[in-house]
C-alpha positions in Angstrom: 0.0 -0.1 0.0 2.8 2.4 0.5 4.0 4.4 -2.3 7.6 3.6 -2.7 10.3 5.1 -5.1 10.2 4.0 -8.7 12.6 1.3 -9.7 13.9 0.8 -13.3 13.6 -2.9 -14.7 16.6 -3.4 -16.8 15.3 -6.1 -19.2 12.2 -4.0 -20.3 13.8 -0.6 -19.6 10.8 0.6 -17.7 10.2 2.3 -14.3 7.6 1.0 -11.9 6.8 1.8 -8.4 8.6 -0.6 -5.9 5.2 -1.3 -4.3 4.2 -2.9 -7.5 7.2 -5.2 -7.4 6.2 -6.1 -3.7 2.5 -6.7 -4.6 3.6 -9.0 -7.4 5.7 -10.8 -4.8 3.0 -11.2 -2.5 0.6 -12.6 -5.2 3.4 -15.0 -6.2 3.5 -16.1 -2.6 -0.2 -16.5 -2.3 -0.3 -18.4 -5.4 2.4 -20.9 -4.1 0.9 -21.2 -0.7 -2.6 -21.9 -2.1 -1.4 -24.5 -4.8 1.1 -26.1 -2.6 -0.2 -25.9 1.0 -3.8 -25.3 1.1 -4.9 -27.2 -2.0 -1.9 -29.1 -3.1 -1.5 -29.4 -6.9 -4.4 -27.3 -7.7 -3.7 -24.7 -10.5 -7.4 -23.3 -10.0 -6.6 -22.5 -6.2 -3.5 -20.8 -7.3 -5.1 -18.8 -9.8 -8.0 -18.0 -7.4 -5.6 -16.8 -4.7 -4.0 -14.5 -7.3 -7.5 -13.2 -8.4 -8.5 -12.6 -4.8 -5.2 -11.0 -4.0 -5.5 -8.4 -6.8 -9.0 -7.6 -5.9 -8.0 -7.0 -2.2 -5.0 -4.9 -3.4 -7.2 -2.9 -5.7 -9.7 -2.1 -2.9 -7.4 -1.5 0.0 -5.0 0.6 -1.8 -8.0 3.2 -2.2 -8.9 3.1 1.5 -8.3 6.3 3.5 -7.7 6.4 7.2 -11.4 7.0 7.5 -12.1 4.0 5.6 -9.8 1.8 7.8 -11.3 2.8 10.9 -15.0 2.6 9.7 -14.5 -0.8 8.1 -12.3 -2.5 10.8 -15.3 -4.4 11.8 -14.9 -6.4 8.5 -11.7 -7.7 10.0 -13.1 -8.4 13.3 -16.0 -10.4 11.6 -13.3 -12.9 10.4 -13.8 -14.6 13.9 -17.2 -15.7 12.4 -15.2 -17.3 9.6 -13.0 -19.1 12.0 -16.0 -20.5 13.9 -17.9 -21.6 10.7 -14.7 -23.2 9.1 -13.4 -24.9 12.2 -11.7 -28.0 11.3 -11.2 -26.8 7.7 -7.6 -25.5 7.6 -8.0 -23.3 4.5 -11.1 -21.5 5.8 -9.4 -20.8 9.2 -6.4 -19.5 7.3 -8.5 -17.2 5.0 -10.3 -15.8 8.0 -7.0 -15.1 10.0 -5.5 -13.5 6.9 -8.7 -11.3 6.7 -8.3 -10.1 10.2 -4.5 -9.3 9.7 -5.4 -7.4 6.6 -7.3 -4.9 8.8 -5.4 -4.9 12.1 -2.1 -3.3 10.8 -3.6 -0.5 8.8 -6.2 0.2 11.5 -3.5 0.7 14.2 -1.4 2.9 11.7 -4.8 5.0 10.9 -5.7 5.4 14.5 -2.2 6.3 15.6 -1.6 8.7 12.9 -5.0 10.3 13.7 -4.0 10.8 17.2 -0.6 12.1 16.5 -2.1 14.6 13.6 -4.8 16.0 15.9 -2.6 16.5 19.0 -0.8 19.6 20.2 2.5 19.6 18.4 4.1 20.3 21.8 2.5 17.3 23.3 3.0 14.6 20.4 5.5 12.5 22.1 3.4 12.4 25.4 0.4 11.8 23.4 1.9 9.0 21.4 3.3 7.5 24.8 -0.2 7.6 26.4 -1.9 6.1 23.5 0.8 3.2 23.0 0.3 2.5 26.6 -3.5 2.3 26.3 -3.1 0.0 23.3 -0.8 -2.3 25.3 -3.2 -2.2 28.3 -6.2 -3.2 26.1 -4.1 -6.0 24.4 -3.2 -7.5 28.0 -6.8 -7.0 29.1 -8.0 -9.0 25.9 -5.5 -11.9 26.6 -6.8 -12.0 30.2 -10.4 -12.3 29.0 -9.5 -14.8 26.4 -7.9 -16.9 29.0 -10.9 -16.6 31.4 -13.2 -17.5 28.5 -11.4 -20.4 27.4 -11.3 -21.9 31.0 -14.9 -21.3 31.4 -15.6 -23.4 28.4 -13.6 -26.3 29.5 -11.3 -28.6 27.3 -11.7 -28.3 24.3 -12.7 -24.6 24.7 -12.9 -24.0 20.9 -14.9 -23.5 18.8 -17.5 -22.9 21.5 -15.6 -20.1 23.1 -15.5 -18.1 20.0 -19.3 -17.4 20.7 -18.7 -14.6 23.3 -15.6 -13.5 21.4 -18.0 -12.9 18.2 -20.6 -11.0 20.3 -17.9 -8.6 21.5 -16.4 -8.3 17.9 -20.0 -7.6 16.5 -20.4 -4.8 19.1 -16.9 -3.4 18.4 -17.8 -3.6 14.7 -20.9 -1.5 15.0 -18.9 1.0 17.2 -16.1 1.5 14.6 -18.4 1.7 11.8 -20.0 4.9 13.5 -16.7 6.1 15.0 -15.5 8.4 12.2 -18.4 10.8 12.8 -17.0 11.4 16.3 -13.5 11.9 15.0 -13.0 15.3 13.4 -10.1 15.6 11.1 -10.4 12.4 9.3 -10.6 12.4 5.4 -14.2 13.2 4.4 -14.4 10.0 2.3 -13.6 6.4 3.0 -12.1 5.8 -0.5 -9.8 8.0 -2.4 -10.6 9.0 -5.9 -9.0 6.9 -8.6 -5.5 8.3 -9.6 -5.5 10.0 -13.0 -3.8 8.0 -15.7 -0.5 9.5 -16.7 -0.4 10.7 -20.4 1.4 8.4 -22.8 4.9 9.7 -23.5 
């Protein structure tokens, strides 16, 4: 997603953004993983992984910080996918990947929002406090998860996912409406398409 410097490719003598090369690498790894590990020997699965990856890249590259915060709930809803696909490794893998897709950009979006809307003289203190809150909430979450799994006995999963999904649904609704209470975010969730460069 990052806009990186352009790189000249020697054989075709063209310059492309380094992020395009990284995206191609990610798509290649997705194809290998799907065709070798998830569905061994399936060219259709490898092609499907590339197609899904291209679609995800196309959509997520246009999301603004507002969009990452608003739609963070999509990632949280991956817990539903884990519950529904319990025992089916590819389904669990895809669900966890969906969660991971949103977690990193969301943290980046909310952190940059906090920093960008703080008194410049207090940015370092604000960053320290927000980081401490994130760590505290993460620790609190681990504690609740531990208590939940113990309450459900052995094996705890997938039954223990029920209260987790309930919490995630509530959080998804909260984050969907959160941008209206966060002044200073971009007005739209999606960036306008970049104009095509005129042919040389």
